[in-house]
C-alpha positions in Angstrom: 76.1 49.4 -155.7 77.2 51.3 -158.8 74.6 49.9 -161.0 71.8 50.0 -158.7 72.4 52.6 -156.2 71.7 52.9 -152.5 68.2 51.9 -151.9 66.6 54.4 -150.3 63.0 53.1 -150.1 62.7 50.0 -147.8 59.6 47.6 -147.9 58.2 46.2 -145.1 55.9 42.9 -144.8 54.6 42.8 -141.8 52.6 39.3 -140.2 50.9 40.4 -137.4 47.9 39.5 -134.9 46.8 43.0 -134.7 47.0 44.6 -138.2 44.1 47.4 -138.0 46.4 48.9 -134.8 49.6 49.0 -136.8 48.2 50.2 -140.2 46.1 52.9 -138.3 49.6 54.2 -136.6 51.9 53.7 -139.6 48.9 55.8 -142.2 48.4 58.8 -138.8 52.2 59.4 -138.0 53.7 58.4 -141.6 51.1 59.5 -143.4 52.4 56.2 -145.6 49.9 54.0 -147.3 49.2 50.5 -146.4 48.1 47.5 -147.8 46.6 45.1 -146.6 47.3 41.0 -148.1 45.4 37.7 -147.2 48.1 34.9 -146.6 48.1 31.7 -144.9 50.5 30.1 -142.6 51.2 26.5 -144.5 52.6 24.8 -140.6 50.0 26.5 -139.0 47.0 26.3 -141.9 45.8 29.8 -139.9 45.3 32.4 -141.5 47.2 35.5 -141.6 47.0 39.2 -142.3 49.6 40.8 -144.0 50.8 44.5 -144.2 52.2 45.6 -146.8 54.0 49.9 -146.7 56.9 51.3 -148.0 58.6 53.6 -146.5 61.8 56.0 -146.9 64.9 54.8 -145.8 64.6 57.6 -142.7 61.7 56.2 -141.6 62.8 52.1 -141.4 63.7 52.7 -137.5 60.3 54.8 -136.5 58.3 51.9 -138.4 60.5 49.0 -136.2 59.1 50.7 -133.1 55.7 51.2 -134.1 55.0 47.5 -135.0 56.8 46.5 -131.1 54.8 48.8 -129.6 51.5 47.2 -130.4 53.1 43.8 -131.5 56.1 42.6 -130.2 56.1 39.1 -131.6 54.6 40.2 -135.2 57.0 38.7 -137.5 58.5 41.4 -140.3 60.2 41.0 -143.4 62.0 44.3 -144.5 63.1 44.3 -148.3 65.1 47.2 -150.7 63.0 49.0 -152.8 64.7 50.3 -156.0 61.9 51.5 -157.9 58.3 52.6 -156.7 55.5 53.9 -158.6 52.3 55.4 -157.7 50.7 57.7 -155.3 53.4 58.9 -153.1 56.0 57.9 -154.8 56.3 60.0 -158.0 56.6 63.6 -159.2 53.3 63.2 -161.2 49.9 64.9 -160.4 46.9 63.3 -161.1 44.8 64.4 -163.1 
């Protein structure tokens, strides 16, 4: 904790049958970007949509609530993010 600090950002991996609804809510209500990744369940052999979204720790509970609202059976993984570079997470302006 001394070397890496307290994780300020949380990364969500969300596997759901309702990716459009969940991603729209995250983008409009939280102003966060969402990336859709394609996956495949190795047990079921079914194609799955995986949403990736990084949020500040303060939005952690809201994301969980939003996902549950649309899909209470979604598979959600949360990871500490120690460094995120890119639009929405840096102070540099695009040129």
